[in-house]
C-alpha positions in Angstrom: 18.0 -17.6 -10.4 18.9 -14.7 -8.1 15.8 -13.4 -6.3 15.0 -10.0 -4.8 12.2 -8.4 -2.8 11.6 -4.6 -2.9 9.4 -2.5 -0.6 8.7 1.1 -1.2 7.7 3.8 1.4 6.6 7.3 0.7 5.9 9.5 -2.3 5.3 8.9 -6.0 8.9 9.8 -6.7 10.0 6.9 -4.6 7.6 4.6 -6.5 9.1 5.8 -9.8 12.6 5.3 -8.6 11.7 1.8 -7.3 10.5 1.0 -10.8 13.8 2.2 -12.2 15.7 0.0 -9.7 13.6 -3.0 -10.7 14.7 -2.4 -14.3 18.3 -2.5 -13.1 17.7 -5.7 -11.1 16.2 -7.5 -14.1 19.1 -6.4 -16.3 21.5 -8.0 -13.8 19.6 -11.3 -13.8 17.5 -10.9 -10.7 13.9 -12.1 -10.4 11.2 -10.6 -8.2 10.0 -12.9 -5.4 8.3 -13.1 -2.1 10.3 -11.9 0.9 10.8 -15.5 2.2 12.6 -16.6 -0.9 14.7 -13.5 -1.6 18.4 -13.4 -1.4 18.3 -9.6 -1.6 15.8 -7.4 0.2 15.7 -3.7 -0.5 13.8 -1.1 1.4 13.3 2.2 -0.5 12.6 4.6 2.4 11.1 8.0 3.1 11.9 10.4 5.8 9.6 13.3 4.9 7.0 12.4 7.4 7.5 10.7 10.8 4.9 8.0 10.1 6.7 6.8 7.0 10.0 6.9 8.7 8.7 5.0 11.7 7.2 2.3 9.5 10.6 1.9 7.7 12.5 1.7 11.0 10.2 -1.0 12.3 10.7 -3.0 9.1 14.5 -2.5 9.1 14.7 -3.8 12.7 12.4 -6.7 11.9 14.4 -7.8 8.8 17.7 -7.3 10.6 16.5 -9.7 13.3 15.4 -12.3 10.7 18.9 -12.5 9.4 19.6 -14.7 12.5 17.2 -17.3 11.0 18.4 -17.3 7.4 21.1 -15.6 5.2 20.2 -12.7 2.8 21.5 -9.3 1.9 19.6 -6.3 3.4 19.9 -2.9 1.7 18.3 0.4 2.8 18.0 3.0 0.0 16.4 6.4 -0.5 15.8 9.4 1.7 16.4 7.7 5.1 19.6 6.3 3.8 20.6 9.9 2.7 19.5 11.4 6.0 21.1 8.9 8.4 23.8 7.3 6.3 26.1 5.0 8.4 24.0 5.6 11.5 21.5 3.1 10.1 24.0 0.3 10.3 25.0 1.3 13.8 21.4 1.1 14.9 20.6 -2.0 12.9 23.9 -3.9 12.3 22.1 -6.5 10.1 21.9 -3.9 7.3 24.5 -4.7 4.7 24.2 -1.7 2.4 23.0 1.9 2.7 22.5 3.7 -0.6 21.4 7.3 -0.3 19.4 9.4 -2.8 22.5 10.2 -4.7 23.9 6.6 -4.6 21.1 4.7 -6.3 23.2 4.7 -9.5 25.6 2.4 -7.5 22.9 -0.3 -7.3 24.4 -2.1 -10.3 27.8 -2.3 -8.6 26.2 -3.6 -5.5 24.4 -6.3 -7.5 27.6 -7.4 -9.2 29.4 -7.6 -5.9 26.5 -9.7 -4.3 26.4 -12.0 -7.3 30.2 -12.6 -6.9 29.6 -13.6 -3.2 31.6 -10.5 -2.0 30.9 -7.4 0.0 32.4 -4.0 -0.5 32.0 -0.6 1.1 30.2 1.7 -1.4 31.7 5.2 -0.7 29.5 8.2 -0.4 29.4 10.2 -3.6 29.3 13.8 -4.5 25.6 14.8 -4.6 24.6 14.5 -8.2 21.3 13.0 -9.2 21.3 10.6 -12.1 17.9 10.1 -13.9 17.0 6.6 -15.0 15.9 6.0 -18.5 13.1 3.7 -17.5 10.6 4.2 -14.7 7.9 1.9 -16.0 6.5 -0.9 -13.8 5.9 -4.0 -16.1 2.3 -4.4 -17.0 1.2 -1.0 -15.6 -1.1 1.2 -17.8 -0.3 4.3 -15.7 3.3 5.3 -15.2 5.3 8.0 -13.5 8.0 10.0 -15.4 10.3 12.1 -13.2 11.2 15.4 -14.9 13.2 17.1 -12.1 14.7 16.3 -8.7 15.3 18.2 -5.5 13.8 21.4 -4.2 15.0 25.0 -3.6 12.1 26.2 -1.5 13.3 25.3 2.0 9.9 25.3 3.7 10.9 25.3 7.4 9.1 22.0 8.2 10.4 20.1 5.2 13.4 17.7 5.0 13.3 17.3 1.2 16.0 19.9 0.2 18.4 18.2 2.7 17.9 14.6 1.5 17.2 15.3 -2.2 19.4 18.3 -2.7 18.9 21.3 -5.0 16.7 21.3 -8.1 18.0 19.5 -11.1 15.9 19.4 -14.3 16.0 16.5 -16.7 16.9 16.8 -20.4 13.6 17.3 -22.3 14.7 14.9 -25.1 15.2 12.1 -22.5 11.8 12.8 -21.1 10.1 12.6 -24.5 12.0 9.4 -25.4 10.9 7.7 -22.2 7.3 8.8 -22.8 7.3 7.4 -26.4 8.8 4.1 -25.2 6.0 3.9 -22.6 3.4 4.5 -25.3 4.9 1.8 -27.4 4.3 -0.8 -24.7 0.7 0.3 -24.0 0.9 2.9 -21.3 -2.3 5.1 -21.4 -1.6 7.7 -18.7 1.6 9.5 -17.7 2.2 11.5 -14.5 5.1 13.9 -14.7 6.9 14.1 -11.3 9.0 16.5 -9.4 9.2 17.9 -5.9 8.0 21.1 -7.6 7.3 20.4 -11.2 6.5 24.1 -11.8 10.2 24.9 -11.3 11.3 22.8 -14.3 14.0 24.8 -16.1 16.2 23.6 -18.9 18.8 25.7 -20.7 20.6 25.0 -23.9 22.6 27.9 -25.3 20.2 30.8 -25.5 17.2 28.6 -25.3 15.3 28.3 -22.1 12.5 25.8 -21.5 10.1 26.2 -18.6 7.4 23.9 -17.4 4.6 25.2 -19.6 7.0 24.9 -22.5 7.9 21.4 -21.6 4.2 20.4 -21.5 3.6 21.9 -24.9 6.7 20.1 -26.3 5.5 16.7 -24.9 2.0 17.2 -26.3 3.2 18.2 -29.7 5.6 15.3 -29.9 2.7 12.9 -29.2 0.6 14.6 -31.9 3.4 14.3 -34.4 3.5 10.6 -33.8 -0.2 10.4 -34.7 0.5 12.3 -37.9 3.5 10.1 -38.8 2.5 7.9 -41.8 4.7 5.1 -40.4 2.4 4.8 -37.3 -0.4 3.7 -39.6 1.3 0.3 -39.9 1.4 -0.1 -36.2 -2.1 -1.0 -35.0 -1.0 -0.9 -31.3 0.2 2.7 -31.6 -3.2 3.6 -33.2 -5.3 1.9 -30.6 -3.2 2.0 -27.4 -2.2 5.7 -27.2 -1.4 7.8 -24.2 -4.7 9.6 -23.6 -4.0 11.6 -20.4 -1.1 13.5 -18.9 -1.0 14.6 -15.3 1.7 16.2 -13.1 2.7 16.3 -9.4 3.4 18.4 -7.4 2.7 22.1 -8.0 3.9 24.8 -5.6 1.3 27.6 -5.5 4.0 30.3 -5.8 5.1 28.9 -9.2 1.9 28.0 -10.9 2.0 30.6 -13.8 -0.7 32.0 -16.1 1.1 30.3 -18.9 0.6 26.9 -17.3 -3.1 27.7 -16.8 -3.4 28.4 -20.5 -1.7 25.1 -21.4 -4.1 23.2 -19.2 -7.1 25.1 -20.5 -6.3 24.6 -24.2 -4.9 21.1 -24.5 -7.3 18.2 -23.9 -4.6 15.7 -23.2 -3.9 17.3 -19.8 -6.3 16.2 -17.0 -8.2 19.0 -15.5 -7.1 18.2 -12.0 -4.3 19.9 -10.0 -2.8 18.9 -6.7 -2.0 22.3 -5.1 -0.7 22.0 -1.5 -1.8 25.0 0.6 -0.6 23.6 4.0 -2.3 26.4 6.0 -4.9 29.2 5.6 -3.2 31.5 8.0 -0.8 34.2 6.6 1.1 34.2 9.9 1.7 30.4 9.7 2.4 30.5 6.0 5.2 33.0 6.6 6.6 30.9 9.4 6.5 27.9 7.1 8.4 30.0 4.4 5.8 29.1 1.8 6.3 32.4 -0.1 2.6 33.2 -0.8 -0.4 34.5 1.2 -3.9 33.0 1.6 -5.1 35.9 -0.6 -2.7 34.9 -3.4 -3.7 31.3 -3.1 -7.4 32.1 -3.3 -6.7 34.3 -6.3 -4.9 31.5 -8.0 -7.8 29.1 -7.4 -10.2 31.8 -8.8 -8.1 32.1 -12.0 -8.0 28.3 -12.4 -11.7 28.0 -12.1 -12.4 31.0 -14.2 -10.4 29.4 -17.0 -11.6 25.8 -16.4 -14.9 25.7 -14.5 -14.8 21.9 -14.2 -11.3 21.7 -12.8 -10.9 19.8 -9.5 -8.3 20.7 -6.9 -6.7 18.6 -4.1 -4.3 19.7 -1.4 -2.1 19.0 1.6 -3.1 20.5 4.9 -0.7 20.7 7.9 -2.0 21.6 11.3 -0.3 22.0 14.7 2.7 24.0 13.3 4.7 25.6 16.2 2.9 28.7 17.3 -0.4 27.9 15.6 -3.4 29.4 17.5 -7.1 28.5 17.4 -7.5 31.6 15.2 -5.0 30.3 12.7 -6.8 27.0 12.6 -10.1 28.8 11.9 -8.5 30.5 9.0 -7.4 27.2 7.6 -11.0 25.8 8.0 -12.3 28.9 6.3 -10.0 28.5 3.3 -11.0 24.8 3.0 -14.7 25.9 2.9 -13.9 28.5 0.2 -11.8 26.3 -2.1 -13.8 23.1 -1.6 -11.0 20.6 -2.4 -12.1 17.3 -3.9 -9.8 15.6 -1.4 -6.8 16.5 0.8 -3.9 14.8 2.5 -4.2 16.0 6.1 -1.7 15.5 8.8 -0.3 17.2 11.9 3.2 18.6 12.4 6.0 16.3 13.4 9.4 17.8 13.8 12.0 16.6 11.3 15.5 16.8 12.7 17.6 19.3 10.8 14.8 21.5 9.7 14.3 25.1 11.2 10.8 24.2 12.4 12.2 21.5 14.7 13.6 24.2 17.0 10.9 26.8 16.8 9.3 28.0 20.0 5.7 27.4 21.2 5.3 23.8 20.1 1.7 22.4 20.1 0.8 19.5 22.4 0.1 16.3 20.6 -3.4 16.2 22.1 -4.2 19.6 20.6 -2.7 18.7 17.3 -4.9 15.6 17.0 -8.0 17.5 18.0 -7.3 20.2 15.3 -6.6 17.5 12.7 -9.9 15.8 13.5 -11.7 19.0 12.8 -10.0 19.4 9.5 -10.6 15.8 8.5 -14.3 16.1 9.4 -14.8 19.2 7.3 -13.0 17.9 4.3 -15.0 14.6 4.4 -18.2 16.7 4.4 -17.0 18.7 1.4 -15.9 15.6 -0.5 -19.2 13.9 0.2 -21.1 17.0 -1.0 -19.1 17.3 -4.2 -19.6 13.6 -5.0 -23.3 13.8 -4.6 -23.4 16.8 -7.0 -21.7 14.5 -9.6 -24.3 11.8 -9.5 -25.9 11.3 -12.9 -22.9 12.7 -14.8 -21.3 10.9 -17.7 -17.5 11.0 -17.7 -14.5 9.3 -19.4 -12.5 6.9 -17.3 -9.3 4.9 -17.6 -9.9 1.3 -16.4 -7.0 0.5 -14.0 -7.7 -2.9 -12.5 -10.2 -5.6 -11.6 -12.3 -4.8 -8.6 -11.1 -6.5 -5.4 -14.7 -7.3 -4.5 -15.8 -8.9 -7.7 -14.1 -10.3 -10.8 -17.0 -9.1 -12.8 -16.3 -5.4 -12.0 -13.4 -3.1 -12.8 -11.8 -0.1 -11.0 -11.4 3.0 -13.0 -10.4 6.7 -12.6 -11.7 9.8 -14.1 -9.6 12.7 -15.4 -10.8 14.5 -12.2 -9.0 11.9 -10.1 -12.2 10.2 -8.9 -12.5 6.4 -8.5 -15.3 4.5 -10.1 -16.3 0.8 -10.0 -18.6 -0.6 -12.7 -19.4 -3.9 -14.4 -17.0 -4.8 -17.2 -14.7 -7.6 -18.3 -11.2 -7.9 -16.9 -10.0 -7.7 -20.5 -10.9 -4.1 -20.5 -8.1 -3.1 -18.1 -6.0 -0.4 -19.7 -8.8 0.9 -21.9 -10.8 4.1 -21.8 -14.6 4.0 -21.3 -17.5 6.4 -20.7 -19.4 5.8 -17.5 -22.5 7.3 -15.8 -22.0 7.9 -12.1 -25.1 6.3 -10.4 -24.2 5.8 -6.7 -21.6 6.3 -4.0 -19.8 3.8 -1.9 -17.5 5.4 0.6 -15.1 7.5 -1.5 -15.8 5.6 -4.7 -18.5 6.0 -7.3 -20.4 3.1 -8.7 -21.1 3.5 -12.4 -22.8 2.0 -15.5 -21.2 2.1 -18.9 -22.8 4.8 -21.0 
């Protein structure tokens, strides 16, 4: 049996694409294994943030050195492969294949060549993203479904448009087919993915489908399945239905009133939105080319909460952008206090080669960036803690995701608000919904009792 080992770095889109690659690997007769036994090791890389890229470079160099001890094929795929291309093999000659973002469809060819004991040069292709038909990780009850690829926004600090190209939306019929297949095998929660899901745009003749329209179409297709008399003879379809739909990631400038109405009126959509603000300063937002102001962002938050008082929001916060002053940071801290995010991904600016921000004047010293980030993290932790304490005593629906790492008699679950809960239950309950009372807090996780 041919054996492979796959490691994934970076975002949810990379995780979904890794699941698709694993489907291709299985179809070509490869079996998943530990690194030590693998004849093929693949690294699906990220270059969006310096930390993810540095981790990947360290791993590439480590594995390239291990090829002196034993023979295996080493392939680097994903965003770093797209960004650096042949330079990866110059820096790490032990790398056998480099497949960029637009070459992942060449994976099957690479596998056939390896199986035949050969090696060929896979030529770079004209950028055209090909969506896989299967992004499900075997055994998972939560799955990602990419609906679009690429980005047209060109935020000045972001490498994504350069390594993933312009926005390409996926055929809605293919999206719905994949979601139905996932429901058939017991998936309970779907997260729709895109670098900016709000920009989804599909045209067929005179018909135009936007993101709110796609959400309505998906929801209605699932409801039609429930009404189909044929589904009555399928107990699994009746009992193991998709209960929740989520989506990542929303750009604030494109979150429309129509989308707010869909979220408000359809209970299948989780009342949680990840809405990256990056900065609370209009001057910095303009320098970032974010295309909205703090006032517009706060107005959007107000409209979301007016329509759905229980909605939770999370965000991305970037500090230390070139030219950022103490006053700019104070505006960011003020916005965080006003919005009260349930959680945030917080990081300081690291220049990405090829982006406009990399050559902007007035860079911030690393020491100052770290000090500013520490203030943001401290504030957000306080807010998260306060919001969690306010939730104690509440009863909420959860999806049980896994057995607790600390006790086989407890399970780990998630609320629709994207909160983690541990409570006593049998491992056989994994993949099921339950109602839980939140009774205590342990770190960033609730402890609960089934209600």
